[in-house]
N, C-alpha and C positions, 0 to 999 in steps of 0.2 A: 373308374368316379364316381360308382355308389357310393362309399362311404364317404367322400368329401360332400356329395350333395346333400346327403342323410346328416353331415355335421353341420351344414349352412343353415340347413330347416331346423336343428336342433337350436342351433345359436339365435336364430329368428325369434322363436316362441318363448327361449327362455329369457333373452334380454329384453324382451317387449310386454310379458305377462308375471312372471314370476322368475327375478334372478338367483332367490333363496333354492331353485329346481335342478341349478347345476351342481354338476357334482355326483356322490353317490347317496346322499340322501340322508344318514344317520346323522355325521355330525350336525347336520343342521336342524334335525330331532333334538338332540341332545343337547345345542345350543339355545333352544326355543324352551325345553325343561329348566335349564340353570341359570339362564339369562335375562328370559322375557314370560315367565311366570306360565308356560306351556302354552301361550298363544302363538298359533301358527294361522297364517293366512288363509281361507277355504278354498282359494284358486291355485294356491298348490297342489293341491290332489289331483284337479283336471290338468295342471301345466306339467305335471310330473308324470301324469298316465301318456299324455300324448307326446312329449319330448323324449321319453325312456322307449316308448315303444320304436319311434322313429329311428332312435340310437340304436337299438338292437335289431333290428329289421334291415337299417342297411350295413351292420356288419360291425357296430362297435363293439370292442373286446369288455362287454362290461355286463352284468348279472342283472336279474330283473326283482330280487329279493330287496337293494334298498331302496329302490322304487318303490316297494309295496311297503314296507315298514314306514316312508315316508307319507305316503298316501294313507296309509292307516292311520297313523298317528296324526296325521290333518283333518279326519274327518272326527278321530276322537276329540281334536281341540275346538272343533269346530263346534259340537255339539255342547261342548262345557262354554261356549261362547252365547251358542243362541240361548242358555237355561239360564245363563251367568252363574256358573259355580264360582265357588272360591279357588284360589289357585292353586291348592293341594289337590282337590278335588277334579280340576283339568288336567293337572299332571298325572295323575292317575287315570286319567281317560287315553293319554298321550301315549302311555307308556302300553297301554290295553290294546291299543290301535298296531302299535307296534309287535307288541307277541301274538295278537290273532293274524297280523300278517303273515310272518313268520312260519304258524302254525299251521294255516292254510293251504301255503306253496310248497310247504314239504310234507304233510300231513305227522305234523309231530308238534302234538298240543302239550307236552311237558316242554319239550325243547323252547317252546313260544314263551311258554310262562318263564321258565329261567333265562331266556334271553332278555325278557322286558325287566327281570329284577336284577337280575347281573348288569347290566349295561344303561338302561331306563332310570327306574326308579331311584328317587333320592332316597326315599326311605321304604324299610318294608315292615308290613305288619298287617293283619288282619282287614285295615280299611284298606289298604293297596293292594293287598294279594289277592281277595276275593272277586275284586271288578275284573282284573286281569285274567284270571283263571277261569271265569265265566265267558269274557271274549274270545279266549283262545279256545274254549272247549266249543262256543258255537260257532267260530269260524271253519273247526274243522271238520264239524259237522256239516255245516252248509257246503265246504269244500268235498268231502266225500261224495255227498249227493250229486257234484257235477264232475269229479275227475275220479270215483270209486276210494276204495278202500287199501288200494295196493299203495306200497311207501312208494316214496319218491325215485329210489333207485332200484331197478330188477337186478339184485343181484343172484349171485350161486345158494342154490339150497344151504348147503354146509361149507361155511368159510374156512373151516377147520383152522381158526386163528391160531391156536396154541394147541399142535395135536399132541394127543393121548399116548405119547410114548419117550421111552426116556431122553431122547435125543434133543426132544423140545424142550429142554432146562435151557438152553440158550434161548430158545425163541423169544424169552420177555425181554434178554441183553439187547437183541436187536432189535427189538421195538425201543428201546431205550435209545439206542444210537440213532434211529431213524428220527425221533423228536427233537435229538441234538441237530441233524441236517436240517430240519424243516423249520426249525429254531430260526437258524441262521438263514434259509430262503426268508420265513417272516419277516425277519427285521429289515435282511433287503428287501424286500416289496415295500414295507412301510416306508423305509428311508427313500428307496427309490421313485415311491410317487411322490413324496415330499419334495424331490430333487426337480422332478419333471414339472411340477406344477410352479414352482418357484421359477425355473427356466422358460415355461411359455408365456408365463408373465411378464418378463422381460421384452417379447413380442408386440409391438403396438397393432391394435385391431382386434375384437373378438372375431369377427370373422376369418381373417388372414391367420389368427393363431389356430383357431379349431381347422382350418382347412388345410395347414400342414401336419396336424398331427395325424388327421384320419387320413391324407395322404400316405404317411407314413404305414399306418395300419393296413393301408390296402396294399400296398405294394409287398408286405410281409405275406399277407393273404396270397398273391399271386405266385410269390416266390414256393409256398408251400402248395400251392393246386399244381405249379408247373413239375416240380422233384417228387411231390408224393401224391398225388391226384385229389387233394381235399383241400378246402380251406382251413381247418382245425379249429382256428384261434377264433373265429368270428363268434359273434352273439355271446350266449351262455354259456355252451360248450359242453352240454347234458348229451349230446350225443358221442362224443368222443369220452366223456366219463362213464358211460354205458360202456363202449368197447374196453375200456379200460378193465374195467371191474369183469369183463367175460372173456380176459386174457387175449383179446384180439388184437391188440398192439404189445407185446412182449419185450421188442429190442429196445435195451435199456438206453443206446444213444438216441435214438430216434423220440425217445418220451422225454430225455433229459433237452433236446433241441424243444420240444413244444414246451415244456417248461420255462425255459428261457423266452422262446416267444410270446406266451400267452403272460409273461411278467410284463414285457417290454409293451406290450400290446394293450392291456391295460392300463397302464401308467401312460402312456402316451395318449391313451382314449379320456381317462380324468383326466390328467393335467391338462390337455387340450381345451378342458371345458366340455366334452360330453356327461349326459346325465342316464346312470345307471349305477349299480353296485358293485360291493367287490367281496363279496358272499360268495359268489357262484365262482367269479376267476379264483378266489381260495380255495373253494373244493378241485376245480380243475388243475393248479397247484399242485395241490397237496395227493391228488391222484396220483399223477406223472412221475412225482418223488419217490411216493411210496412203491410203485410199480417199479420204478427202474431200480430203486436198491435190491429189493426182491429180487430182481433180473439179474443184477451183479451178484448180488448173492450164491444163488442159484448156480449160478456160470463158474465162480469160483470155487465153490464147495458143491459137486453135485451130491445131489441126495438130502441135501441139508432140509429140516423140516420148518419150510418158507413156503406160504401160500400168498400168492402174489393177487388174488382179489383183497384178501384180508389187508395186507401191508398197503393196497391202493386206497380201503375206506379208514386205515388207523391215518395213511399221512393227511388223506381229507380231513378227517377231526383236529390232527395236530397241526393243519395251517390255519385252520377257523380258528382253534382256541390259540395260538401262539399270535397269529396277527391281530383278531379282536379283541383279545384278554380274556374273552368269555369262555372258562375253560370247563366248569360245568356243562354250559349249553353245550359245548361240541359235544362233550362225551356224550350227552343223553340224546343229542339228535341223530348221531352216528347209529346208535343203538335204535333209536327208533325208526332209523331207514333201512337196517339190516333185518330188524328184529330178531337179533344172534345174540344171544346172552354173552356168548364166547368171547364176543367183542370188547365186552368192557373193561376187562384186566389189562388188555396191550393198549387200549385209548387213554385210562389214565395214566400210564407210563409215559406212553409218546406224549401226549398232550400238557402233562405237567414238564416233563424234560424240556419242549418245545417252548411254554410257555415262560420258563425260566432264565434257556438260552434268549431269547427275545429281548425280555427285559433286561439283561445283562449288556446287548449290544445296542437297542433302544430302547429306551424307558417308555414314551410314549407308544401308542396303541395303533392302528390304523385308523381309527375314529378322531382320537382326542389329538395324535398331532397337529391335526388342520385346526383345530380349537385353539392349541396353544399358538398358533402361527398369528391367528386374529385377537391374540390377547386373551384369551376365555379359556383359562385352564379346569379341569373338570377333577372333580375328588378322585383319588386311586382307588379309592374304599369307602362305603359305608360304616360308620362307627354308630355304637349305640348308646353315645351319648349318657356314660356313665354317672355322669356328675346329676345327670336330672333326679334321679332314684334319693339322691341322698336328702336329708333332714336340713333344715334353715340353720340350725346348731352347727350342722358340718362346716357350713361356709359362712358363718358369719364372722365378723370381727369383734372381737372381745374387747378390744383396745378403745372404750367409749367414757364421755362424762354426762351424767347426768343433771343437767344447770337448771334453775330458774329463769326465767325471760327477766329479772330484775336485775340480774347477776352482769356486770358491766365486762365489756371485751377485755379491758386490763385485766379482769379478776381470773377471767381463763385463760388469758397464755401464763399467769402466775400458777394457777391447778395443774395445766398443762404440762408447762414446763418441770413440774414437781414429779408428775406422772410418766414422763418420757415424751412429753410432747405428743399426746392423743391431737388427731383431727377431726375427730369424729363427736360432735355433741350433741343430746337429746335436749332437746327445751321444753321445759312443762311450766303451768300456769296452775296455781292452785292444786298443783299433785295431777293435773291431765296432761298429756302429751300433748304438745301443739305445733311443733316441727320436728324436724331433724337438720342437723347442718355438717356440713362439710367444710372444713380451714383448710384451704390449701393458700399455696405462695400467695396469689393475688388477693385473696381476702387477708391475709394477713399486710400484705403492702401499702392495701389500700387503709386500713386502720392502723395507721402507725401511731407513732406516742402523740403526736399532736390530737388523735381523736379517741382517745383509751376511756373515755367516757360514755360512750357509746353501748348501750345495753342490747344484750344479747335479744329481747324481743322486739328490736326492729328490724331484725337480721331475718323476723317468721317468715317461710315459703311452707307453700301449700304441698309441693311438688314432691310430698312423703308418703309411704302408708305403713300401716302397721301388721305385720303377720307373726304366727304362732311360732314358736323353737321347733314345734314338729312337724311344721307343713314342710312337705317336699318341695327341693328345689326347682321342679317343672311349675307349681301352683305358685311359687313365691316372683318366677322371673314372669310368668303369666298376668301375675297383680302391678307389677311393676310396669308392665310394658300397656297395659289397658289404662291405668291411670298414670301413665307417661312419669310415675314417681323417679327419682334421683337419688332417692335410699329409702329403705325397707328397714324398721325399725322391729328388732325381735322381741317377745315379750313372753312370759312365762307367766302364767295365773298360779297367785300365791294361795295356796293350800288353806281352806277353810275361808277364805276372805273374798269379797267381790272388788277384788283388785288385781293389779297387774304390776312385775316387774320387769324392768326391762334388762336383757341378759346379753344384746347384742346388735349389731348394726348390721346391713348389707350393700353397699353400691354396686353399681355396674362394674367397676374393679374387682371386686372379690367376683362377681359371677364370671369377669373371664379368667382370672384366677383359675378357678374349678373348671372351666372350659380346658384350659394348658393341661391341669394336669391329666383331665380324662384322657386326653389326646398322646398326651406320651407313656400311656399304657403302651399301646399300639402306633407307633409314632409313623409306620406307614414309608 
């Protein structure tokens, strides 16, 4: 009954003080970054701390990293709101808080930086990278003062990931096979959590919903305790991971049972409304699959160059990388956890295969699928916006007319027809540019044959700007946005004269075309 009572307490806290503290935290942070300008309510940090501590302490099969990420992000957002920062600066602080939480939890500063850059930040530049790096470095230093410098998991001194012997040529193939298996498992975890969240949503009543979920988890824990003498799947599961890494749970059938139980327990816990993360459960499931795979290989092929702890560690990274989509984060964090460089090669192989397999089965990852369900999709990749470095001459429209303001609209239509129907007009008076005009279908219909005596100077508008043909697109777009201009007139200075020559026009339509061409290079 302890999980049920804890679940009721979590539901009461979350429902009354911060509904966004429900779940595993990271999707809510990503939603705040992409749809709320990096604004997270300050109360979320406190509520998430209490709710997650109660959930994990009462046996909910969730992790502590998701809450720490959300708490760190909420603190960063709060600081950005107090100082009244711009949205971009506030978002950077949110990402920095997330990276710092990961770094302090696992003693992995590089992994924390990569987590923020791979999953959190919409833009990666010096302006965003440096604050994240400083935050993760500081968090790691403070964490080491309290928890020591030892890695997150105590692993054997020499993992022998790929033994230095001729027969080890097959070992990388085995790691790739493990990556494929873990990729399928990651897809199952993503889909399973999605279906259970949808299923529990059909149950009316928040308290009843979560009570049923935690009752199921409690029954699973009791069955494991009766059958194996230990709960195994409760909380973050670090003790079980530690036992696997030291080869204390080598039986493949039992490891597979633990994998299934943890997957179900975590999905039921979060699906019914618990507060906690999916990072630790992913490590747990990856460790059980990796160790079970190694155990089966050694059973079928005695003497095979296989290290159970190494396969367990690789399985952990593959599950994290496959499930979250953060491949570089997974590889780097496992390396920082083991501090054994030999684990890098098998990690790269397994994580790459796991991520590819998971994407084939489930295009969305464990974080983004929840946001897609609520109609808030997240970009699949970060594009460099290569069109921004092009010049105005590269994106401008060269089909235009330069006409004096005294020209009648009827004269314009004749001249435009002679040039193939030019829709862009630069209006001048006494040789000076006074307006830019986009002639669309509505304007043509308004000034029909009955009003052909209307002059162009009657249509002068001030929502235009003048830019140089060598100006980069980034500056042109900023200028148009700042001046709320519908059209930019591109000019070229005439050599030896203090005058300008119109060479083109740029409208928002041309900017959109340039963006589309840039995206087509990497369609994702």
